[in-house]
Kinemage of the C-alpha trace (Angstrom):
@kinemage 1
@onewidth
@group {chain A} dominant
@subgroup {mainchain}
@vectorlist {calphas} color= white
{ca unk a 1} P -0.024 -0.207 -0.095
{ca unk a 2} L 2.957 2.388 0.881
{ca unk a 3} L 4.464 1.726 -2.377
{ca unk a 4} L 1.403 2.571 -4.289
{ca unk a 5} L 1.115 5.828 -2.429
{ca unk a 6} L 4.661 6.595 -3.018
{ca unk a 7} L 4.445 5.838 -6.639
{ca unk a 8} L 1.065 8.111 -6.757
{ca unk a 9} L 2.965 11.078 -4.908
{ca unk a 10} L 6.090 10.837 -7.535
{ca unk a 11} L 3.583 10.914 -10.471
{ca unk a 12} L 1.617 14.012 -9.201
{ca unk a 13} L 5.221 15.832 -8.095
{ca unk a 14} L 6.662 14.826 -11.760
{ca unk a 15} L 3.346 16.258 -13.303
{ca unk a 16} L 3.150 19.253 -11.470
{ca unk a 17} L 6.688 20.028 -12.216
{ca unk a 18} L 6.050 19.355 -16.048
{ca unk a 19} L 2.914 21.426 -15.752
{ca unk a 20} L 5.149 24.427 -14.536
{ca unk a 21} L 7.809 23.659 -17.370
{ca unk a 22} L 5.459 23.378 -20.292
{ca unk a 23} L 3.294 26.424 -19.435
{ca unk a 24} L 5.706 28.631 -21.610
{ca unk a 25} L 4.192 29.414 -25.059
{ca unk a 26} L 7.081 29.288 -27.205
{ca unk a 27} L 7.369 25.405 -27.096
{ca unk a 28} L 7.751 23.404 -30.192
{ca unk a 29} L 4.975 21.116 -31.304
{ca unk a 30} L 6.762 17.826 -30.809
{ca unk a 31} L 7.666 18.463 -27.031
{ca unk a 32} L 3.920 19.784 -26.388
{ca unk a 33} L 2.639 16.543 -28.252
{ca unk a 34} L 5.060 14.101 -26.061
{ca unk a 35} L 3.834 16.307 -23.151
{ca unk a 36} L 0.317 15.597 -23.487
{ca unk a 37} L 0.926 11.976 -24.374
{ca unk a 38} L 2.560 11.795 -20.867
{ca unk a 39} L -0.225 13.751 -19.204
{ca unk a 40} L -2.298 11.041 -20.657
{ca unk a 41} L -0.334 8.160 -19.511
{ca unk a 42} L -0.257 9.713 -16.246
{ca unk a 43} L -3.984 9.767 -15.845
{ca unk a 44} L -3.978 6.144 -17.187
{ca unk a 45} L -1.519 5.437 -14.197
{ca unk a 46} L -3.489 7.321 -11.786
{ca unk a 47} L -6.762 5.574 -12.461
{ca unk a 48} L -5.130 2.264 -12.307
{ca unk a 49} L -3.274 3.147 -9.073
{ca unk a 50} L -6.678 4.449 -7.671
{ca unk a 51} L -8.499 1.275 -8.680
{ca unk a 52} L -5.676 -0.874 -7.161
{ca unk a 53} L -6.345 1.079 -3.811
{ca unk a 54} L -10.105 0.711 -3.715
{ca unk a 55} L -9.453 -3.039 -4.686
{ca unk a 56} L -7.125 -3.166 -1.223
{ca unk a 57} L -9.684 -1.342 0.508
{ca unk a 58} L -12.308 -3.987 -0.336
{ca unk a 59} L -9.892 -6.763 0.504
{ca unk a 60} L -9.314 -5.646 3.927
{ca unk a 61} L -13.028 -4.978 4.483
{ca unk a 62} L -13.730 -8.436 3.407
{ca unk a 63} L -10.824 -9.763 5.779
{ca unk a 64} L -12.111 -7.783 8.719
{ca unk a 65} L -16.049 -8.883 7.894
{ca unk a 66} L -14.798 -12.459 7.939
{ca unk a 67} L -12.608 -11.900 11.173
{ca unk a 68} L -15.434 -10.309 13.166
{ca unk a 69} L -17.753 -13.276 12.200
{ca unk a 70} L -15.509 -16.080 12.968
{ca unk a 71} L -15.063 -16.661 16.955
{ca unk a 72} L -11.481 -18.378 16.531
{ca unk a 73} L -10.388 -15.575 14.340
{ca unk a 74} L -11.770 -12.804 16.237
{ca unk a 75} L -9.863 -14.427 19.244
{ca unk a 76} L -6.464 -14.679 17.296
{ca unk a 77} L -6.867 -11.416 16.100
{ca unk a 78} L -7.339 -9.690 19.574
{ca unk a 79} L -4.446 -11.740 20.950
{ca unk a 80} L -2.521 -10.344 18.092
{ca unk a 81} L -3.586 -6.822 18.889
{ca unk a 82} L -2.746 -7.410 22.469
{ca unk a 83} L 0.583 -8.747 21.309
{ca unk a 84} L 1.302 -5.789 19.016
{ca unk a 85} L 0.383 -3.150 22.017
{ca unk a 86} L 2.479 -5.046 23.883
{ca unk a 87} L 5.647 -4.905 21.807
{ca unk a 88} L 4.994 -1.148 21.019
{ca unk a 89} L 5.420 -0.408 24.462
{ca unk a 90} L 8.416 -2.238 24.915
{ca unk a 91} L 10.017 -0.677 21.902
{ca unk a 92} L 9.148 2.732 23.403
{ca unk a 93} L 10.753 1.975 26.649
{ca unk a 94} L 13.792 0.417 25.286
{ca unk a 95} L 14.327 3.520 22.682
{ca unk a 96} L 13.060 6.416 24.931
{ca unk a 97} L 16.904 7.112 25.424
{ca unk a 98} L 18.008 6.812 21.846
{ca unk a 99} L 18.391 10.079 20.487
{ca unk a 100} L 18.170 9.427 16.850
{ca unk a 101} L 15.134 7.706 17.205
{ca unk a 102} L 13.479 10.243 19.520
{ca unk a 103} L 14.676 12.982 17.119
{ca unk a 104} L 13.139 11.311 14.272
{ca unk a 105} L 9.663 11.011 16.219
{ca unk a 106} L 9.890 14.643 16.811
{ca unk a 107} L 10.424 15.584 12.851
{ca unk a 108} L 7.698 13.484 12.100
{ca unk a 109} L 5.120 15.001 14.552
{ca unk a 110} L 6.906 18.577 13.092
{ca unk a 111} L 5.607 17.387 9.611
{ca unk a 112} L 2.239 16.396 10.720
{ca unk a 113} L 1.662 19.427 12.484
{ca unk a 114} L 3.001 21.509 9.557
{ca unk a 115} L 0.804 19.775 7.051
{ca unk a 116} L -2.420 20.026 9.786
{ca unk a 117} L -1.511 23.773 9.664
{ca unk a 118} L -1.173 24.104 6.252
{ca unk a 119} L -4.571 22.174 5.453
{ca unk a 120} L -6.235 24.388 7.736
{ca unk a 121} L -4.923 27.501 5.869
{ca unk a 122} L -5.806 25.785 2.546
{ca unk a 123} L -9.324 25.303 3.968
{ca unk a 124} L -9.786 28.801 5.610
{ca unk a 125} L -8.397 30.300 2.243
{ca unk a 126} L -11.251 28.172 -0.011
{ca unk a 127} L -13.512 29.077 2.389
{ca unk a 128} L -12.868 33.143 2.357
{ca unk a 129} L -12.801 32.465 -1.850
{ca unk a 130} L -16.156 30.798 -1.688
{ca unk a 131} L -17.612 33.636 0.559
{ca unk a 132} L -16.183 36.098 -1.803
{ca unk a 133} L -17.567 34.322 -4.861
{ca unk a 134} L -20.982 34.113 -2.943
{ca unk a 135} L -21.288 37.808 -2.489
{ca unk a 136} L -20.002 38.586 -5.815
{ca unk a 137} L -22.747 36.498 -7.456
{ca unk a 138} L -25.147 37.751 -4.791
{ca unk a 139} L -24.365 41.122 -5.965
{ca unk a 140} L -24.666 40.163 -9.612
{ca unk a 141} L -28.088 38.673 -9.166
{ca unk a 142} L -29.113 41.777 -7.096
{ca unk a 143} L -28.400 44.106 -9.763
{ca unk a 144} L -29.893 42.017 -12.725
{ca unk a 145} L -33.145 42.049 -10.573
{ca unk a 146} L -32.815 45.772 -10.158
{ca unk a 147} L -32.306 46.260 -14.281
{ca unk a 148} L -35.245 43.939 -14.654
{ca unk a 149} L -37.474 45.733 -12.352
{ca unk a 150} L -36.566 49.025 -14.239
{ca unk a 151} L -37.554 47.530 -17.604
{ca unk a 152} L -34.031 47.127 -18.865
{ca unk a 153} L -33.082 43.924 -20.702
{ca unk a 154} L -30.009 42.034 -19.419
């Protein structure tokens, strides 16, 4: 699953980089055609990746349903979960003084916080833009209504 996500990110990053490069007006037609072909291929790859991800999700759902409906599997799953929690506790205990490990954990936390902040800022920006569009549309509608009341054609 991680490989597919990494591949998707790589494709999107490459695509964005190419988009920025090919926005120039003086690009030869052959390069533009190659670029457009690459874009089509990227779209096809993304669709295949999306299908693979959705298929993996469905497989996991079926497995989960099977585990929940079978008492023996449910018991084994519960035991595995308990053991995973125990192992995680022991790992954390052993690595609490490991500077590299702790620094990497802090780094991950900082990245998560940064992403969270950026997403919130983006959400707020989009919300503001939507409000501005709404106000502009309402103003435009009011102006048209006033023109119609005045007998003018729109």
